[in-house]
C-alpha positions as CSV (number, residue, x, y, z in Angstrom):
1,M,30.3,-8.5,-15.5
2,P,31.8,-11.6,-13.8
3,S,31.1,-14.9,-15.5
4,V,28.6,-17.3,-14.0
5,T,30.3,-20.0,-12.1
6,H,28.6,-22.8,-10.2
7,D,30.5,-22.5,-6.9
8,D,27.7,-22.3,-4.3
9,A,27.7,-18.5,-4.2
10,P,24.8,-17.1,-2.1
11,L,21.9,-15.5,-3.8
12,L,21.0,-11.8,-3.7
13,A,17.6,-12.9,-2.5
14,D,19.3,-14.3,0.7
15,L,21.8,-11.5,1.2
16,M,19.1,-8.8,0.9
17,P,16.0,-10.8,1.9
18,W,13.3,-8.1,1.9
19,S,12.2,-7.3,-1.6
20,V,9.1,-5.7,-3.1
21,A,7.5,-6.1,-6.5
22,P,7.9,-2.8,-8.4
23,P,5.1,-0.2,-8.3
24,R,2.7,0.0,-11.2
25,L,1.1,3.3,-12.2
26,G,-1.7,1.9,-14.4
27,R,-1.7,5.2,-16.4
28,G,1.1,7.3,-17.8
29,W,0.0,10.8,-17.2
30,P,0.8,11.2,-13.4
31,A,4.5,10.9,-14.3
32,G,6.6,13.0,-16.7
33,P,9.9,14.7,-17.4
34,D,8.8,18.1,-16.0
35,S,6.8,19.0,-12.9
36,A,4.9,22.0,-14.4
37,S,3.1,19.8,-16.9
38,L,2.0,17.4,-14.1
39,K,0.4,20.3,-12.3
40,A,-1.3,21.4,-15.5
41,R,-2.6,17.8,-16.0
42,W,-4.1,17.8,-12.5
43,D,-5.8,21.1,-13.1
44,A,-7.2,19.9,-16.4
45,L,-8.6,16.7,-14.7
46,L,-10.3,18.6,-11.9
47,K,-11.8,21.2,-14.3
48,A,-13.5,18.4,-16.3
49,E,-16.8,17.1,-15.1
50,G,-18.8,13.8,-15.4
51,P,-17.8,11.5,-18.3
52,D,-15.1,13.9,-19.4
53,R,-13.3,13.6,-16.1
54,E,-13.7,9.8,-16.2
55,A,-12.2,9.6,-19.7
56,L,-9.2,11.8,-18.8
57,F,-8.5,9.8,-15.7
58,E,-8.1,6.6,-17.7
59,P,-9.8,4.2,-15.1
60,T,-8.6,0.6,-14.6
61,R,-10.0,-2.2,-12.4
62,S,-7.7,-1.0,-9.6
63,R,-8.5,2.7,-9.8
64,T,-11.5,4.7,-10.8
65,L,-12.7,8.2,-9.8
66,R,-14.7,6.4,-7.1
67,S,-11.9,4.4,-5.5
68,A,-11.5,5.0,-1.8
69,V,-7.8,4.8,-0.8
70,G,-5.6,6.2,1.9
71,Q,-2.8,8.7,1.7
72,L,0.7,7.7,0.5
73,P,2.9,7.4,3.6
74,G,4.8,10.6,4.2
75,R,2.7,12.5,1.5
76,T,0.0,15.2,1.8
77,G,-2.3,14.3,-1.1
78,G,-6.0,14.3,-0.4
79,T,-8.1,11.2,0.3
80,E,-11.6,12.2,-0.9
81,K,-12.8,10.3,-3.9
82,L,-11.6,11.9,-7.1
83,I,-15.1,12.1,-8.5
84,R,-15.6,15.2,-6.2
85,A,-11.9,16.2,-5.6
86,A,-10.9,19.8,-5.6
87,G,-7.8,21.7,-4.6
88,P,-4.2,22.1,-5.8
89,C,-2.0,19.3,-7.2
90,P,0.1,17.5,-4.6
91,E,3.7,18.7,-5.1
92,P,5.4,16.4,-7.6
93,V,8.4,14.4,-6.4
94,R,11.5,13.3,-8.2
95,V,11.5,9.6,-9.1
96,L,13.6,7.1,-11.1
97,Y,11.1,6.3,-14.0
98,A,13.5,4.1,-16.0
99,P,17.1,3.2,-15.7
100,F,19.0,6.5,-15.4
101,D,15.9,8.5,-16.3
102,E,14.9,10.8,-13.5
103,Q,11.4,12.2,-14.0
104,W,8.5,13.5,-11.8
105,L,5.5,11.9,-10.2
106,I,2.3,13.3,-8.6
107,P,2.5,11.4,-5.3
108,D,-1.2,10.7,-4.9
109,H,-2.4,7.2,-4.0
110,R,-5.7,7.7,-5.9
111,L,-3.7,8.0,-9.2
112,I,-1.6,4.9,-8.8
113,D,-2.8,1.3,-9.3
114,T,-0.2,-0.4,-7.1
115,A,1.8,2.2,-5.2
116,R,3.7,-0.2,-2.7
117,P,3.1,1.9,0.5
118,E,5.8,-0.2,2.2
119,L,8.4,1.4,0.0
120,W,7.1,4.9,0.6
121,R,7.3,4.3,4.3
122,V,11.1,3.9,4.1
123,A,11.8,6.4,1.4
124,D,13.9,9.2,2.8
125,D,17.3,10.9,2.3
126,D,19.2,7.9,3.9
127,Q,17.6,5.2,1.7
128,V,19.1,3.4,-1.2
129,F,16.8,1.4,-3.4
130,V,18.2,-1.4,-5.5
131,A,16.2,-2.5,-8.5
132,E,16.7,-5.6,-10.6
133,T,16.9,-4.9,-14.4
134,A,15.6,-7.1,-17.1
135,G,19.1,-8.5,-17.8
136,G,19.5,-10.3,-21.0
137,G,22.3,-8.3,-22.4
138,P,25.2,-5.9,-21.6
139,G,24.8,-3.4,-18.8
140,P,24.2,-3.5,-15.1
141,L,22.0,-6.2,-13.5
142,L,21.2,-3.9,-10.7
143,V,20.4,-0.2,-10.6
144,A,20.7,1.9,-7.4
145,T,18.9,5.1,-6.7
146,S,18.1,7.5,-3.8
147,L,14.9,8.4,-5.5
148,F,11.6,6.5,-5.3
149,P,11.9,3.8,-8.0
150,L,9.3,3.1,-10.7
151,L,11.5,0.8,-12.7
152,R,10.0,-2.5,-14.0
153,P,10.1,-5.5,-14.2
154,G,12.5,-6.6,-11.5
155,R,12.0,-6.6,-7.7
156,V,13.1,-3.6,-5.5
157,R,15.3,-4.1,-2.5
158,P,15.7,-1.2,0.0
159,L,19.0,-1.1,1.8
160,Y,17.3,-0.2,5.0
161,R,14.1,-1.6,6.5
162,R,13.3,1.5,8.5
163,P,13.5,5.3,7.9
164,G,16.6,7.1,9.0
165,G,19.0,4.5,7.6
166,T,18.3,2.0,10.4
167,E,18.1,-1.8,10.4
168,P,19.9,-2.8,7.2
169,N,18.1,-5.1,4.9
170,L,20.8,-7.7,5.1
171,A,20.7,-11.3,6.3
172,P,21.0,-11.1,10.1
173,G,24.5,-11.8,11.1
174,L,26.0,-11.3,7.6
175,S,28.1,-8.2,8.4
176,A,29.5,-9.8,11.6
177,Y,30.4,-13.0,9.7
178,L,32.1,-11.1,6.9
179,G,34.0,-9.2,9.6
180,E,35.3,-12.5,11.0
181,R,36.5,-13.6,7.6
182,L,37.9,-10.2,6.4
183,G,39.2,-8.9,9.7
184,R,36.8,-6.0,9.9
185,A,33.0,-5.8,9.8
186,P,31.8,-3.9,6.7
187,S,29.0,-1.3,6.9
188,A,25.7,-2.0,5.2
189,L,26.7,0.4,2.4
190,D,30.0,-1.4,1.9
191,V,28.1,-4.7,1.5
192,L,25.8,-3.1,-1.0
193,A,28.8,-1.7,-2.9
194,W,30.3,-5.2,-3.1
195,I,27.0,-6.6,-4.3
196,M,26.7,-4.0,-7.0
197,T,30.1,-4.9,-8.5
198,A,30.1,-8.7,-8.0
199,V,26.6,-9.8,-8.7
200,R,26.2,-12.4,-11.5
201,A,23.7,-12.9,-14.2
202,D,21.9,-15.5,-12.1
203,L,21.7,-13.0,-9.2
204,A,24.2,-14.9,-7.2
205,V,26.8,-12.9,-5.4
206,P,30.2,-14.4,-4.9
207,L,31.8,-13.4,-1.6
208,T,35.5,-13.2,-1.0
209,D,37.5,-13.5,2.2
210,D,40.5,-11.8,0.7
211,P,40.7,-8.3,2.3
212,E,42.5,-6.9,-0.8
213,V,40.0,-8.2,-3.3
214,W,37.2,-7.1,-1.0
215,A,38.6,-3.5,-0.8
216,L,39.0,-3.3,-4.6
217,G,35.4,-4.5,-5.1
218,V,34.0,-2.2,-2.5
219,E,35.9,0.8,-4.0
220,S,34.4,0.1,-7.5
221,G,31.0,-0.6,-6.0
222,H,31.0,2.8,-4.2
223,R,31.9,4.4,-7.6
224,L,28.9,2.7,-9.2
225,L,26.6,3.8,-6.4
226,W,27.9,7.4,-6.6
227,L,27.3,7.6,-10.3
228,M,23.9,5.9,-10.2
229,R,22.6,7.9,-7.3
230,R,24.2,11.2,-8.4
231,D,24.4,12.4,-4.8
232,G,26.8,15.2,-3.8
233,E,29.4,16.5,-6.2
234,R,28.3,16.2,-9.8
235,P,30.3,13.8,-12.0
236,R,32.6,15.3,-14.7
237,L,34.7,13.9,-17.5
238,P,38.2,15.2,-17.8
239,G,38.8,18.4,-19.6
240,G,38.6,18.0,-23.4
241,R,36.3,15.0,-23.0
242,R,33.3,16.9,-21.5
243,P,30.3,17.0,-23.8
244,Y,29.0,20.4,-24.9
245,V,26.3,21.7,-27.2
246,R,28.2,22.5,-30.5
247,A,25.1,23.5,-32.5
248,P,21.9,24.8,-30.9
249,L,19.2,22.2,-30.3
250,P,16.0,22.7,-32.1
251,S,12.8,23.8,-30.3
252,R,11.3,20.3,-30.7
253,P,13.8,17.7,-32.0
254,L,12.3,14.6,-33.6
255,T,15.3,12.4,-34.4
256,L,18.4,11.2,-32.5
257,H,21.4,10.0,-34.4
258,Y,25.0,9.2,-33.4
259,D,28.1,9.7,-35.5
260,R,30.6,7.3,-34.2
261,D,33.5,8.6,-36.2
262,E,33.0,12.2,-35.0
263,E,31.7,11.2,-31.5
264,T,28.7,13.5,-32.1
265,L,25.1,13.2,-31.0
266,H,22.7,14.7,-33.4
267,L,19.3,15.9,-32.3
268,D,17.9,16.9,-35.7
269,E,20.3,19.7,-36.7
270,G,21.5,20.2,-33.1
271,R,24.9,18.7,-32.1
272,I,26.4,17.6,-28.8
273,S,30.1,16.4,-28.7
274,P,32.2,14.8,-27.7
275,V,30.0,11.8,-26.8
276,P,32.1,8.7,-26.1
277,P,30.9,5.5,-27.9
278,E,30.7,3.9,-24.5
279,A,28.0,6.3,-23.5
280,W,26.0,5.9,-26.7
281,D,26.3,2.1,-26.5
282,Y,25.3,1.8,-22.8
283,E,22.4,-0.5,-22.5
284,V,20.2,-1.8,-19.6
285,G,18.1,-4.9,-20.3
286,G,18.9,-4.7,-24.0
287,V,17.7,-1.1,-24.4
288,R,20.0,1.8,-25.3
289,V,19.7,4.3,-22.4
290,L,20.1,7.5,-24.4
291,E,17.5,6.5,-27.0
292,E,15.0,5.6,-24.3
293,W,15.6,8.8,-22.5
294,F,15.1,10.9,-25.7
295,T,12.0,9.0,-26.7
296,A,10.4,9.7,-23.3
297,R,10.7,13.4,-24.0
298,T,9.8,13.5,-27.7
299,A,7.3,10.7,-28.5
300,E,3.9,12.1,-29.6
301,P,1.2,11.3,-27.0
302,E,-2.4,10.6,-28.0
303,P,-4.2,13.9,-28.7
304,G,-6.9,14.8,-26.1
305,T,-5.3,12.9,-23.3
306,L,-3.7,14.4,-20.2
307,A,-0.3,13.1,-21.4
308,A,-0.7,15.5,-24.3
309,I,-0.2,18.4,-21.9
310,R,3.5,18.8,-22.0
311,P,6.2,21.4,-22.8
312,A,5.6,23.1,-26.1
313,T,9.4,23.1,-26.8
314,W,12.5,21.3,-25.7
315,T,13.7,22.8,-22.4
316,Q,17.1,24.0,-21.2
317,T,16.7,21.7,-18.2
318,W,16.5,18.7,-20.5
319,T,19.7,19.8,-22.3
320,S,21.5,20.0,-18.9
321,E,20.2,16.6,-17.9
322,L,21.2,15.1,-21.2
323,L,24.8,16.4,-20.8
324,E,25.0,14.9,-17.3
325,L,23.5,11.6,-18.4
326,I,26.1,11.3,-21.2
327,T,28.8,12.0,-18.6
328,V,27.4,9.4,-16.1
329,L,27.1,6.7,-18.8
330,A,30.7,7.3,-20.0
331,L,32.1,7.1,-16.5
332,L,30.0,4.0,-15.6
333,A,31.4,2.2,-18.6
334,E,34.9,2.7,-17.1
335,V,34.1,0.9,-13.8
336,K,35.4,-2.6,-13.8
337,P,34.6,-5.5,-11.5
338,P,37.3,-6.6,-9.0
339,Q,38.1,-9.7,-11.1
340,E,36.7,-10.9,-14.4
341,E,36.1,-14.4,-13.0
342,L,35.4,-14.2,-9.3
343,T,34.7,-17.4,-7.4
344,S,33.0,-17.4,-4.1
345,A,35.4,-18.2,-1.2
346,I,32.5,-17.8,1.2
347,K,29.8,-20.3,0.1
348,T,26.2,-20.8,0.9
349,A,27.1,-23.8,3.0
350,D,29.5,-21.6,5.1
351,L,26.7,-19.2,5.8
352,R,24.4,-22.0,6.8
353,R,27.0,-23.4,9.2
354,A,27.4,-19.9,10.7
355,G,23.7,-19.5,11.2
356,V,23.4,-16.6,8.8
357,L,21.3,-18.7,6.5
358,P,18.5,-19.5,6.2
359,V,17.2,-16.0,7.0
360,P,14.3,-15.9,9.4
361,D,10.8,-15.3,7.9
362,W,10.6,-11.8,9.5
363,A,13.6,-10.6,7.5
364,R,11.7,-11.2,4.3
365,R,8.8,-9.0,5.4
366,P,8.6,-5.2,5.9
367,A,9.3,-3.9,9.3
368,S,6.5,-2.3,11.3
369,V,6.7,1.5,11.3
370,L,4.7,2.6,14.4
371,D,5.8,6.2,14.9
372,H,3.4,8.1,12.7
373,Q,-0.2,8.2,11.6
374,E,-1.4,7.8,8.0
375,E,-4.6,9.3,6.6
376,G,-7.0,6.6,5.3
377,P,-9.8,6.9,2.8
378,E,-12.1,10.0,3.3
379,G,-9.9,11.5,6.0
380,Q,-9.9,8.6,8.5
381,L,-6.7,8.1,10.4
382,G,-4.9,4.8,10.8
383,L,-1.9,3.9,13.0
384,I,0.7,1.9,11.0
């Protein structure tokens, strides 16, 4: 990661001005590593009655069985109060639950303390969400995903302010000004690629006016985005370096151990290799990604809770996901910034003189989405 240099580099908060605080579930059971368990949890909740349903729900000040809330934008969950709810579970959706940990969520507003509807309104196949990590150690300062983000604690910045990949969430006039300095106006995705590779620990983003340096940075940034989003062709390590299961994984592994000399990951008596040290050591916010991913699938939940409804054994899907995660982390560790110490040729003062900064107030607020209705509490319709 580039060193911090006090050279009047613009801040990420000015380059991508619209940001949203991360969603907060308020209870763990509506999310999990497999969708079938979520449906079983929903069924168990609705089969319970009275105080039993209340206890299973795990009420908070923000959500109880009697909370009246509207539908999540773009989703089909019910809006009657959960105290009398019936019917099937809303179809779970894939989300980014933690850095590089793709899980599932029941997309029902009644289950989520702070859902951030403004993010759901712009969540589609064209969107890229950028989430700030906790920082404070090695690893990326920003994580990008095409999935709905549940990461905490940092703010979330969508690349686009509207569905369909329209109206980039960039300082108005930024792309045109960069085009004047570089000789060609970059796309919104190119600007994001540069941000991903050049951002500093203080969340300042040095901007170059050297076309060659820019091209190198954008190339490495697109590599980061591809690996983080895992869109399109699946990433692979070269032959001979691809991880495989060398000894069958147990039905419910309890421990995770890495043998650095043999480059082997042990799940109890199960073995996966080769696992590059860079993949094992990969951290986000001071937390080793592989360990956190494993714990999310093996930690013992409290008995009698909805979270205790989960797969009885380790699944083949999890094994496949683990092999891909090892691959992604190893390849991410190989991506280097355009320069180890990058100073900002384009300074905040330059952007102010060009009228790009300060950004107008409207650019820091969500755009109005006026083309669809959303169901409010108890089936009422509201035009948003």
